[in-house]
C-alpha positions in Angstrom: -135.8 -24.4 22.7 -134.1 -25.8 19.5 -132.1 -29.0 19.5 -128.8 -27.2 19.1 -129.6 -24.9 22.0 -130.5 -27.8 24.2 -127.3 -29.6 23.3 -125.3 -26.5 24.0 -127.0 -26.1 27.4 -126.4 -29.7 28.2 -122.7 -29.3 27.3 -122.3 -26.3 29.5 -124.0 -27.8 32.5 -122.3 -31.2 32.4 -119.1 -30.8 30.4 -119.8 -33.9 28.4 -116.9 -33.4 25.9 -114.4 -32.7 28.6 -115.3 -36.0 30.3 -115.4 -37.9 27.0 -119.0 -38.9 27.1 -122.3 -38.1 25.3 -126.0 -37.7 26.1 -126.8 -41.2 24.9 -124.2 -42.9 27.2 -125.3 -40.8 30.2 -129.0 -41.7 29.7 -128.1 -45.4 29.5 -125.9 -45.1 32.6 -128.7 -43.3 34.5 -131.3 -45.9 33.5 -128.8 -48.7 34.5 -128.3 -47.1 38.0 -132.0 -46.5 38.4 -133.0 -50.1 37.6 -130.3 -51.4 40.0 -131.5 -49.3 42.9 -135.3 -49.2 42.1 -135.8 -51.8 44.8 -135.5 -49.0 47.4 -139.0 -47.8 46.4 -140.5 -51.0 47.9 -137.9 -52.1 50.5 -137.5 -48.8 52.4 -141.3 -48.2 53.0 -141.7 -51.8 54.2 -138.9 -51.3 56.7 -140.2 -47.9 57.8 -143.7 -49.5 58.2 -142.2 -51.5 61.0 -141.7 -48.2 62.8 -145.5 -47.6 62.4 -145.0 -45.0 59.7 -147.9 -44.7 57.2 -146.9 -46.8 54.1 -148.3 -44.5 51.4 -146.4 -41.5 52.9 -143.3 -43.6 53.3 -143.4 -44.5 49.6 -143.9 -40.9 48.6 -141.1 -39.7 50.9 -138.7 -42.3 49.5 -139.4 -41.4 45.9 -139.3 -37.6 46.3 -136.2 -37.7 48.5 -134.3 -39.9 46.0 -135.5 -37.8 43.1 -134.7 -34.4 44.5 -131.3 -35.4 46.0 -130.1 -37.2 42.9 -131.0 -34.3 40.6 -129.3 -31.9 43.0 -126.2 -34.0 43.0 -126.2 -34.0 39.2 -126.8 -30.3 38.7 -124.7 -28.9 41.6 -121.8 -31.4 41.9 -121.9 -32.8 38.3 -121.2 -36.3 39.5 -122.9 -39.6 38.4 -123.9 -40.2 42.0 -127.5 -41.3 42.7 -129.0 -40.8 46.2 -131.8 -42.3 48.2 -132.7 -43.3 51.8 -129.9 -45.5 53.0 -130.2 -49.3 53.5 -128.9 -50.4 56.9 -129.6 -47.0 58.5 -133.3 -47.5 57.8 -133.1 -50.8 59.7 -131.4 -49.0 62.6 -134.1 -46.3 62.4 -137.0 -48.8 62.5 -135.9 -51.8 64.5 -133.6 -50.2 67.1 -134.6 -46.6 67.6 -138.4 -47.1 67.1 -138.4 -50.8 68.1 -135.9 -51.6 70.9 -135.8 -48.0 72.3 -139.6 -47.7 71.8 -139.4 -44.1 70.5 -142.0 -42.7 68.0 -141.0 -42.3 64.3 -141.5 -38.6 64.7 -138.8 -38.5 67.4 -136.5 -40.6 65.3 -137.0 -38.2 62.4 -136.0 -35.4 64.8 -132.7 -37.2 65.4 -132.2 -37.6 61.7 -132.7 -33.8 61.2 -130.2 -33.0 64.0 -127.6 -35.3 62.5 -128.2 -33.4 59.2 -127.3 -30.2 61.0 -124.2 -31.8 62.3 -123.4 -32.9 58.7 -123.9 -29.4 57.4 -121.7 -27.9 60.1 -118.9 -30.4 59.4 -119.2 -29.6 55.6 -119.3 -25.8 55.9 -116.3 -25.8 58.2 -114.4 -28.1 55.8 -114.0 -30.8 58.4 -115.6 -33.4 56.2 -113.2 -32.4 53.4 -110.3 -32.8 55.8 -111.6 -36.2 56.9 -111.9 -37.2 53.2 -108.4 -35.9 52.4 -107.0 -37.8 55.4 -107.9 -41.2 54.0 -104.7 -42.8 52.8 -104.5 -43.7 49.1 -104.2 -47.4 49.8 -107.5 -47.3 51.8 -109.2 -45.4 49.0 -108.3 -48.2 46.6 -109.3 -50.8 49.2 -112.7 -49.1 49.7 -113.5 -49.5 46.0 -112.7 -53.2 46.1 -114.6 -53.7 49.4 -117.7 -51.9 48.0 -117.5 -54.2 45.0 -117.5 -57.3 47.2 -120.3 -55.8 49.2 -122.7 -55.2 46.4 -121.8 -58.5 44.7 -122.7 -60.2 48.0 -126.0 -58.3 48.0 -126.6 -59.5 44.4 -125.8 -63.1 45.3 -128.2 -63.0 48.2 -131.0 -61.4 46.1 -130.6 -64.1 43.5 -130.7 -66.9 46.1 -127.2 -68.1 45.0 -126.0 -67.8 48.6 -128.2 -68.1 51.7 -127.9 -68.0 55.5 -126.9 -71.1 57.3 -127.1 -71.8 61.0 -123.9 -73.8 61.0 -121.6 -71.9 58.6 -123.5 -68.5 58.5 -123.3 -68.5 54.7 -123.9 -71.4 52.4 -124.7 -72.2 48.8 -128.3 -71.5 47.9 -130.7 -73.7 45.9 -129.2 -73.4 42.4 -132.1 -75.4 40.9 -134.5 -72.6 41.9 -135.6 -70.9 38.6 -134.8 -67.5 40.1 -131.2 -68.5 40.9 -130.8 -70.1 37.4 -132.1 -67.0 35.7 -129.7 -64.9 37.8 -126.8 -67.1 36.8 -127.9 -66.8 33.2 -127.9 -63.0 33.6 -124.3 -63.1 34.7 -123.4 -64.9 31.5 -125.5 -62.7 29.3 -124.1 -59.5 30.7 -120.6 -60.9 30.7 -120.8 -61.8 27.0 -122.3 -58.4 26.1 -119.5 -56.6 28.0 -116.9 -58.8 26.3 -118.2 -57.8 22.9 -118.3 -54.2 24.1 -122.1 -53.8 23.6 -123.3 -50.4 24.7 -125.8 -50.6 27.6 -124.8 -54.2 28.3 -125.8 -54.2 32.0 -129.2 -52.6 31.3 -129.9 -54.9 28.4 -129.0 -57.9 30.6 -131.4 -56.8 33.3 -134.3 -56.4 30.9 -133.6 -59.7 29.2 -133.7 -61.6 32.5 -136.8 -59.7 33.6 -138.7 -60.5 30.4 -137.6 -64.2 30.6 -138.9 -64.3 34.2 -142.3 -63.0 33.0 -142.4 -65.5 30.1 -141.7 -68.4 32.3 -144.2 -67.3 34.9 -141.6 -66.8 37.6 -142.4 -63.1 38.0 -145.7 -61.3 37.3 -146.3 -59.8 33.9 -148.6 -56.8 33.4 -152.1 -57.9 32.6 -153.7 -54.5 32.2 -152.9 -50.8 31.9 -153.7 -50.5 35.6 -150.7 -52.8 36.3 -148.4 -50.3 34.6 -149.9 -46.9 35.2 -151.6 -45.4 38.3 -152.7 -41.8 38.6 -153.4 -42.1 42.3 -150.2 -40.6 43.4 -149.0 -41.4 46.9 -149.4 -38.5 49.3 -146.7 -37.1 51.6 -149.1 -35.4 54.0 -148.8 -37.9 56.9 -145.0 -37.6 57.2 -144.1 -34.2 55.8 -142.6 -31.9 58.5 -143.5 -34.4 61.2 -140.1 -34.7 62.8 -140.2 -34.1 66.6 -137.0 -32.0 67.3 -138.1 -31.2 70.9 -138.7 -34.9 71.6 -135.3 -35.8 70.2 -133.6 -33.3 72.4 -135.8 -34.2 75.4 -134.8 -37.8 75.3 -131.1 -36.9 75.0 -130.5 -39.1 72.0 -126.7 -38.6 72.0 -126.0 -42.2 71.1 -128.7 -42.3 68.4 -127.6 -39.0 66.8 -123.9 -40.1 67.1 -124.7 -43.4 65.3 -126.7 -41.7 62.5 -123.9 -39.2 62.0 -120.9 -41.6 62.1 -122.5 -44.4 60.0 -123.8 -42.1 57.3 -120.6 -39.9 57.3 -118.3 -42.8 56.5 -120.8 -44.8 54.4 -121.2 -41.8 52.2 -117.4 -41.0 52.0 -116.8 -44.7 51.2 -119.4 -44.7 48.4 -118.2 -41.4 47.1 -114.7 -42.7 46.7 -115.8 -46.0 45.2 -118.1 -44.5 42.6 -115.8 -41.7 41.5 -112.9 -44.1 41.1 -115.1 -46.4 38.9 -116.1 -43.3 36.8 -112.4 -42.2 36.5 -113.2 -38.9 38.3 -110.2 -39.1 40.8 -106.9 -37.5 39.9 -103.4 -38.9 40.5 -103.4 -37.5 44.0 -106.7 -39.2 44.8 -108.6 -35.9 44.7 -112.3 -36.2 43.7 -113.7 -33.8 41.3 -116.2 -31.3 42.9 -116.0 -33.1 46.2 -117.0 -30.1 48.2 -120.2 -29.7 46.3 -120.9 -33.4 46.6 -120.5 -33.2 50.4 -122.7 -30.1 50.6 -125.4 -31.8 48.6 -125.7 -34.9 50.7 -125.6 -32.8 53.9 -128.6 -30.8 52.7 -130.1 -34.1 51.6 -130.1 -35.4 55.1 -132.1 -32.4 56.3 -134.5 -32.9 53.4 -135.0 -36.6 54.2 -136.2 -35.8 57.7 -138.5 -33.1 56.4 -140.0 -35.5 53.8 -140.4 -38.3 56.4 -137.8 -40.9 55.8 -134.4 -42.0 57.1 -131.1 -40.4 56.2 -130.4 -40.1 52.5 -127.0 -41.3 51.2 -125.1 -41.9 48.1 -125.9 -45.3 46.6 -123.3 -48.0 45.8 -125.5 -49.0 42.9 -124.2 -45.8 41.2 -121.2 -47.9 40.3 -123.4 -49.8 37.9 -124.1 -46.6 36.0 -120.4 -45.5 36.2 -119.3 -48.8 34.7 -122.0 -48.4 32.0 -120.2 -45.2 31.0 -121.7 -42.5 33.3 -119.2 -39.7 33.8 -121.3 -36.6 34.6 -124.2 -35.4 36.6 -126.5 -36.0 33.7 -126.5 -39.7 34.9 -127.8 -38.6 38.3 -130.4 -36.3 36.8 -131.7 -39.2 34.7 -132.0 -41.3 37.9 -133.9 -38.5 39.6 -136.3 -38.2 36.7 -136.9 -41.9 36.7 -137.8 -41.8 40.4 -140.3 -39.0 39.6 -141.8 -41.1 36.9 -142.3 -44.0 39.3 -144.9 -41.8 41.1 -147.1 -42.7 38.1 -145.4 -45.9 36.9 -144.8 -47.4 40.3 -146.5 -50.7 39.3 -144.1 -51.0 36.3 -141.0 -50.4 38.4 -142.2 -53.3 40.6 -142.1 -55.6 37.6 -138.2 -55.7 37.7 -137.5 -58.5 40.2 -134.4 -58.8 42.3 -133.1 -61.8 40.4 -132.9 -59.6 37.3 -130.9 -56.8 39.0 -128.7 -59.3 41.0 -126.5 -60.2 38.0 -125.7 -56.5 37.4 -124.6 -56.0 41.0 -122.4 -59.2 40.8 -120.8 -58.1 37.5 -120.1 -54.6 38.9 -118.5 -56.1 41.9 -116.2 -58.0 39.6 -115.4 -54.8 37.8 -114.4 -53.1 40.9 -111.7 -55.6 41.8 -109.3 -53.8 39.4 -108.3 -51.4 42.2 -106.5 -54.3 43.9 -103.5 -53.7 41.5 -102.8 -50.3 43.2 -102.3 -51.9 46.7 -98.7 -52.6 47.7 -98.6 -56.2 48.7 -95.0 -56.0 49.9 -95.8 -53.5 52.6 -97.8 -55.2 55.4 -98.7 -51.9 57.0 -100.6 -51.2 53.8 -101.7 -54.7 52.9 -103.4 -55.7 56.3 -105.5 -52.5 56.6 -106.5 -52.9 52.9 -107.5 -56.5 53.5 -109.5 -55.7 56.6 -111.3 -52.8 54.7 -112.2 -55.2 51.9 -113.3 -58.1 54.0 -115.2 -56.4 56.7 -117.6 -54.6 54.3 -119.4 -57.7 53.0 -119.0 -59.7 56.2 -120.4 -56.9 58.5 -122.8 -55.8 55.8 -121.6 -52.3 56.3 -119.3 -50.0 54.3 -118.7 -47.9 57.5 -117.5 -51.0 59.4 -115.0 -51.9 56.8 -113.8 -48.3 56.7 -113.4 -48.3 60.5 -111.4 -51.6 60.7 -109.1 -50.4 57.9 -108.6 -47.0 59.3 -107.8 -48.2 62.9 -105.5 -50.9 61.8 -103.6 -48.5 59.5 -103.0 -46.1 62.3 -101.9 -48.8 64.7 -99.6 -50.6 62.3 -97.9 -47.5 61.0 -97.3 -46.2 64.6 -96.1 -49.6 66.0 -93.6 -50.0 63.1 -92.1 -46.5 63.7 -93.8 -44.9 60.8 -96.0 -42.6 63.0 -95.2 -39.6 60.8 -97.5 -41.2 58.1 -100.5 -40.8 60.6 -101.9 -37.4 61.1 -103.6 -36.3 64.3 -107.0 -36.2 62.4 -106.5 -39.9 61.5 -106.2 -40.7 65.2 -109.3 -38.7 66.0 -111.2 -40.6 63.3 -109.9 -43.9 64.7 -111.1 -43.0 68.2 -114.5 -42.1 66.8 -114.7 -45.5 65.1 -113.7 -47.3 68.3 -116.4 -45.5 70.2 -118.9 -46.3 67.5 -117.9 -50.0 67.6 -118.2 -50.1 71.4 -121.7 -48.5 71.3 -122.7 -51.0 68.6 
């Protein structure tokens, strides 16, 4: 295929000109998103290993699921939304379902698969679309801000700038630690590059800090070709198609399936809103471009994750890093997926990017997402209080869904109690009840 034909095909698939972007920008955005979320390749298998899943298969399942679902999101929905097994839900999978409840990981995968069927039914019947459309504009703006604080908090933790404390729960970390110092330097470097409008500022900042960490001996540097390339690809055989559907039904895992469904439903909706707003893919009415296709993709992704042998796949908040690097189309997500496939061979190289190098990117992106605050009406307390609870509860509860739930419930109650019940639809009340049940179960 000639260069002009390839360019024409890319234009038709992703509508680059229509969204005022180009291939170079989309590739940089995809690389930025991938580097910010590459930690999942190592973190997810280590968590699933606690459920006695074979580590090699868990690594393979994580990579293949992230790759296939991200590429599908890019090609089918044309959104810069990367996907991978969800953080938080993987801990619920390993430590509660397989730990506290004592069920096998095969049975837990069965529950994930059933929740995927529920997702698919809700999507095909347009119920998920109705739920998404029922979210008030003020909460859509608050969700973007809340996600920003959430991922900034994750970055601050990863850098060691903040730490847990038995007295105050959260406290200032050891800032003299070289990793924390490099992370703080990374914030300055990325900030300066953004201020001078340097293309690929976030990715360049990540790479600079990673290289500095290697030079100073803080993080390992490659010492041989084996430290960069491995042709012993991880195998899926131990987890592929191992979900135990009969076991999941036999145990009557209504609570487990309900939790998987509710948490991922609203985590994904929250992330979808946040990322598309950051990418400017939401119109004046708050309508997300190609939202139906996005919802269908992640519904099928949940089924695929169970088949592959990992916990529920979801849209990743780190996609906002790529969106803020200029990603506007599905080409960004396709690049992310290709990068994940490459890690099957270059897995050791992906491991050379330490958390203190990606932390500044998450913190900076969190700052960028504060801009949506200006769309919140501070004079209307029935808007302000739900928005505030949405924003605050996401980082404090370490859950996008929890922030969404507090905001949604308080919005319905405040509007109703102040005589503005017409602003609350019956579906919003149903969602509020679902959240209250979920909180009670939790």
